N, C-alpha and C positions, 0 to 999 in steps of 0.2 A: 709351589705355592707363591714364591716371590714373583714369578713371571705373571701369574694370574692377578696378583695385587697390582702390579705395574700396569697391566692392561686395563683393569677396572678404573684405576686412577686416570689413565690417559683418556678413556671414553667419557668419564665424568667431566674432565676438563674440557674436552672437545665439545660436549653437549652444552656446558655452561657458556663457552665462547660463542657457539652458534646461536643459542638462545638470546644471549645478550646482544648480539649483532642484530637479530631479527626484531627483538623488542625495541632497540634504539631506532632502527629503520622505520618501524611502525609509528613510533612516537613522533618522529620528525615529519614523515610524509603525510600523516593524518592529523597534524596539530591544528589545522584550520578546518572549520566547519564547512562541509560540502552538502548542498541541498539541491536536489533535482526533482522535477515534476514531469510526468509523462502521462499521455492519454492513450488508451487502447484504440480509439477510433475518433476521427474528426467529424465534427458536426458543423453543418452550414444552415443558418436560419435566413429566411427571406427578409430583406429590409422592410420596415413598416414605418408608417407615419407616427409623429410624436404622440398623438392622441391614442395610438394603439400599443404604446410601449408600457403595457400593464402586465404584471406577473404575480402569480400566486406561488408562494414558496412553502414546501413541506420537507422537513429534515428529520431523519431518524438516525439513531446511533445503536447499533447492535453489537459493538465491539466490547472488549473488556474494559475500556477506558470510559466509564460512564460519566466521568466528570468533564469529558470533552464536549463542548458545545460550540458548534460552528454556524448555527443559524444567524446570530447577530452579525457575524462577519460577512456571511452571504448577502444579507440584506443590505449592509453598507456597500459592498462591492457592486451589487446590482444597481443601487440608487446612484452610484458614482458614474454609472454608464448611461444615465438618463432614464431609467425605468422607474415606474411607480409601483410599489408593492401594495397589493390589495389583499384583503381578508376573505373575499368571496371569490371562489374559482369561476363562478358564472360571470364575473365582471373582468376576468383576466383574458388576455390575448395569449399569454404563455403560462404554462405550468412548469415549475422547476422542482423536481423531487430528487432528494439525495438520501443515501443510506451509507453511513460509515460502517464498513464491514470489519475493518481491522485497524488497531492503533497500538503500536508498541514495538518491541524489539523483533528483528527479523534477520535474514541473511540474504545475500545476493541471488542465490538460486531460487528461493521462494518468491522474491520480488519479481523475477522475470516470469516465472510460471503464473503468478497471480495477475500480472498485467496481460500476459498472452491469452489468458482465459477470457478476457473481455467482460462486458457487463453480464452479471448473473452467473458468472463461472464459479465453480466450487473453489472454496478455500483449501488449498493443499497444505499438508503439514510439512514444515521445514525445520531442520536443525537450527537452533538458536545459539549464537555465541561462537567461541572458537572451537575448531575441530582438531583432534589429535588422532593421528593414525595408530593402528594396532595390528598385531599379527602374531601367530603362533611361533613364527621363526625367530623372534627376538631372543636374543641371548639374555640369561638372567643378569649378566654383568652390566647390562644397559639400564637397569632399573634406577640406579642411583642418578644417572645422568638425565633420565626422563623426569624424575621428580624435580631435579634442578630446573629443567626446562619448563615444566609446569609452573613452578614458582615465579620464574622470570616472566612468563606470559600472563600470569594472573595479575601482575602489577601493570602491565601495558595491554589494555583490551581494545581491539579494533571493533567499535560498536556501530551497528546499523539500526536505525529506527524508521518506521514507515507508517503512513496513514493511507488506507485503501478505501476508496469511495466509489460506489455505483451511482451513476447520475442519469436521470431520464428527463428530457425536456420535451414537452408537448406544445405544438404550435396550432392555434385555432385555424381550421381550413377556411379559405375564403368562400363567400356565398356562391352556391352553385357547385361546389366541389364535394363529391361523395367520397368518403373514406370508409373502406371496409376493413374491419379489424378481426383477424382470425386467431383464436386461441386454441392450442392443442396441449394436452397433458397425458401422460402415462401414469396411471395410479397403480401402485403395487398391490396385488392380491395374493396374500400368502407368501410362500417362499419362492415360487417359480411363475406366478401369473401376474398379468398386467391388464388393466382396463384402460382403453384409450377413450379420451373424452375430448371433444372439439366443439367449438361454437364460433359462429360468425355474427358480427353485429355492425350496424352502421353507426359511425361516430363522427364527431366534428373536429377530432384532434389528429394531427400528424405527429407521431412520436419518434423520438431519436434517443439513442442510448449509448453510453460510453462508460468506461472505467478509468478513474484517475488514481495514479500511484504518485505519492510524494515521499521521497526518501531523504534521510539525513545521515551523515557519517562523519564521526570524529572520534579520536582516541579518548577513552575513558569518559564519554559523555553520558549524562543521565537523561531520561525521557523528558523530564520537566524542562531541560534546556532545549531539547529538540522540538517540542510541540509547537511553540510559537512560529518557528521558521517553516515547519511542515504546513501549518494552517495558511500561512502567507502564500506558499506555493500553490496550494489547493485553491485559494481565492483567485489567484492570477489566472488559473486555468478556467475556472468557472465563469469569471467575468469576461474572459477572452472569447467565449463562445457567443455571448450576446452582442 
């Protein structure tokens, strides 16, 4: 029994030391806010004369963060590029449509999958927060050490937040240019059947689509601290297209 007690104590001390080192490393390496913005696809728009630099803006937010409003910032960023924002799409040479799909805590794996899916890609579920391994082969003697490790990690949390936005920009075609837009959809019929629906129409818009991922990472950060920096990165990407 004495040998078992000594082994348990040694394991607990070892777990405490390792957890303390890990937490300290995270606290130091992630003490500064790191913000990144990536686009799934590059968009190139043809240059136009100043009198044609008119844009109609439509913004939607289908994320859980309904208090997030990016339309004023988009308008400001677009105007800073010399564009005039109009209320009537018939008077616009460009249509800028955005939808915020996700805003909040995420992890690195989910971020990469969401960006790789591109515009319109499905939102995949990802584990949020710290991950702790498990296994049936663990000895009961390690439970105490694991609890100590969990307590240490709870005090120092490596947090990732993101804003994921689908963006569609439509450019009015020049006179004489015919644009054909083809739409295809598979509608589910019951448990095993599908109905394929397609249509083709002539339109005056050339459309471009991309997905923008803005991420912020810092130890023990709250979403309210990350949101302004995430929005700044998103604005830089949107205004950079025009």
